[in-house]
C-alpha positions, 0 to 999 in steps of 0.5 A: 236032524240026523234022521229026519233031515240029513238022511232025507237030503241024501236020498233026495240028492239035495246039497243045500239046507235053509235053516232059521237062526232065532235071536231069542235062542242065540242070546237068551241072557243079555250079552251072553251068546250060545252058538251051540245050535249053530255049531251043531248045524255046521258040524252036521253040514260038514259031516254030510258034505252039505251047505247051509243058508242061515235065515237071521230072525232078529228084531222084525219079522212079518212086522212083529218082534216075535223073535227078540229075546225074552229080556228084550220083550220084558223091557218095554221101557228101554225097547219101546213099542209101536203105538197106534193113534190113540195110544194103544201099543203093539208088540212090535218094537218101534223102528225108532228104538235105537237101543233095540236096533243096536242090540240087534246089530250086535247079536247079528255081528256076533253071529257072523263073527262066530261063523267066520271063526268056526266054519272052517269048511265054508258050510255056510254059503249065505245068511239072509236077514229076515228084516221086515219092519212094516206095521200091521193095523196102522199106517205109521208109528204114533209113539212120542219119538215118532211124533217128534220125527214126523213133526220135524223138518225133512233132513237136508240130505233127503231134499233134492238139490236146487238150481240157482234159478230155484234158489233165487225164487 
């Protein structure tokens, strides 16, 4: 970064750098966070008087779960995957997997707390969540949890309010 990036930014009169932060490098062991790379970026941005926009690569990016930690990738029982019609599983963690969503929320929250606590000069001016859930090769998830939700009733809060005349009919 010192030679390849910061000096070129100086030469180009650029003031802001967009940098990815990958969940898999931030929490390589479950529950243990390592902010070494983030701290180095903030320190270097301060040194060169530049600003940072961090891109959070968490649970989904381009409809895949490529940036989740290895411990999550290995545990497909707890962090279940999207299923195609017929049962084939994708490497994408199902959007209905609340355990995975909760872990992603926790990791992102920890990152934001760390930035708030350590970024004394406000080098980080923005964090963009790269959260692109979509599915590739299927119109929807067919895992057991998805089938249950899909076959259920529409939640009342999503239904339009009916007028008295409509309720009477």
